[in-house]
N, C-alpha and C positions, 0 to 999 in steps of 0.2 A: 505494498500499501505507499510506503515511504517514497519507492520509486516513481509510483504511480504518479502522486502527488511533486514529487522533481520534473518529471515530464513536463508535466500541464504548468506548471509554472515557472517552467526555463530556466533554473536555478546551479543547476548543475554545470561546472565547466569545464570539465572533462567528458561532457556529450560528444557524437560523431556529428559532421556537420550534417549527415543522416538523420542522426533523433534530431537533434534540434530543427529542423525541417519538419519531422511529424509533430512536433512537440507544437511550434507554435500552428502547424493548422489545426491538430486538436481546441487549442486553449480560445484560437476564432472562433471552432465550433461551438464551442462552448459559453465564448460571450455571444455572436447570435443569436443560440439559444435561451439565454437568460438573459437577454434585451427583449424576442421576443412572445417570451414566458411573461415578462412583467407586463408589455403592451399588450399583454392579453389580458391580465390581470384588473390593470387599471382600465382596458375597455371594457371590461365587465361591471365594475363599480364604478364609471361615468353614468354607465346605463343604466345600472339601478339607480345611482341619483337621481335620473333623467324622471323613471317611471315611479321614485317618489315622490319629486315632484308633481307631477300628474296625478297623481293619485290624489296629492293634496288639494289641488289645484280643484280636484271634481269635489273630492270632498266637502270643500269650501262652497261650492255653490250646489249640492244638494243637501248639505246637512247644515250650511253657517246659518240662513237662514227658518226658523221654528212654521212643521208643518200646522199649528194648529191654527184652528179658524178666530177670527180677524171679525169682531163686529161691523155688523152692514156688510161682511162680502155673502150672496145668495150662495147655496150650496149647490144650485142649478153651473154655479159658474164653472166649482171644481170638476161638475159631474163631469163638466163640457171642457177644459181647458188640461185637467189634474192639479194635481197639491203643487204644482211651483205660481197655482192662483192665490194660495196662501203665503207660501213662503215671497212671493213678491209684498203680498199686502204687509208680510210682516216686515219687510226691509221700509216702505213706506211708514207703518206703524212708528218704526224707531229712528226715524227723520224728527219726531215730535213737534209737527206740528198744529201753530192755533188755532189754523184755521182751514185745514182742507183736511177731508177723512180719506182712507186709503181706499175706502167704495168711488168716489169723485176721480181719483187717477187712473183707475183698474175700469172705470165704466167706458171710458172710450175704446178699448182693446177687444170689445164686445160687438163693437158695431159692426153693421156691413152695408156693402152697396155695390145691390145687384144680386150677384152670386160669390162675391169675394166675401169672405169677411176679416175682419183685422186677425192679428197674433197681439199674444206677449212680447214684448223685447227678448232678444237673445239675454241669458243669463249675462252675459260679459259686459253688459252695454246698462245692468240696471241700474248702478251707480253712477250713472252720469245727469239722470232725473234729477239727482239731490237737489243741484246747485240751484235748477228753476226753478225748483217749487218753494225753496226758500223765500225766493225773491216775488214770486206772489203772496206767498205769508205775510213777506212784513209790506206789501202794497195793499195788503186789506186787514193789516194793525193801521199803517200810514194814513189811509182813506176814513176807515172807523165806519169798512162795509163789509158785508159774510160773499163771500166767495158764490155766487149762482151755478159754476157749471165751468168743468172741461170740456172743454168740447174736441179738444182732439190734443192727443199727447205721443204714445211711439205709434207708426205708422209702420205697416210691415207695407217693401217693396212692393209687391203686389196692390194691398190699400190703397196704396198712396197714389197709385198708376190710375183707380178706378176712381180715386176723388178727385183726380187730373190737379195733384199739388207737384211741386217741379221736380224736376228728374234729383236733384239735388236738394233734395228739402233737410233739413237739421232736423224733421218730426222723424227721418229714417234714424236716425244716429243718437235719438232717442234725450233729447238734449231740449227740445221745443217743447212748449203747451199755449193751445189758443183757448183764452180766460173769457169769462163775466164773471162782471160782480152783482147783486142787488145794488141800487139806487145810485151807478154811478155809470155817467156815460163811457163808451169808449173814445173818446176824446180826455176825457180827466185821468183815467186808467192808461192811458199811454202817456198822458204829462208827468203825470208823481212816478211812471216808470224810465221815463228819461230821467227825469231830477234826481233819482234814488242812483239810475246810473253817469250821470254826472258826480256824484259825488262819491263816484269810484264803489258804490254796493256790488256792483257786475259787470261785467262786459258780456255783450249780444245784441242781441236783434232785436228792435222794437218798430212791430208793425201794426198799425189802428186803421182797420177795417169798420164798418157801419153799424156790425153789432156785438164784434169782441173786438181784443189784442191777442196779438202774436207774442209771445216774449221766449226769445234763448238765453243760453252763454252759451253764446261760441268759441270766445273769447280773444274779439274784438268788434266794432263798434258801427252797426248800418238801420239807418229807417227806411221808414217806407208806409 
């Protein structure tokens, strides 16, 4: 065994040239094998880490929000679209909005236009609606009037086409809401929204229509 070790590590000065050549070749082979084995182990470890991250993200989306029922959410909605209805409603509830209920936010996701039904937003987009809802909640507080209706929030691409929304509508990114308030005209709502924006409470779009106002938090200011 000692001689074999000496051949491998090449420390014997009196070895023949041929023995030294063989020793060198064996050392290269062993070294290459060691590298390949290390890379293989490292690759498996990296794959395991990625799988763990995927499982963690899946766990966040599937189990991060409670499936318990939320006040005001009809059971028929859950039967129609599954437990994600309760999960999304619990996310909205967790925002602790004072003037907007989970039912108000979810209701537009059950609208239809012709044969096209809207859907819930993708789970990866759920949190995007939070900043916009907080702006609307602040609007209600500033004006001292309650929210009347959330006319539109997230729109699936198919539903957006069915209602003739813009091809790049921010509703499809789940950052836009069309809103009405009791006792406040669209002109007043838009004016207060732009005032809050000027005070740097948010950055986004404010669009005034005849009977409602569009508000989004796209990250830069636009008016129409």
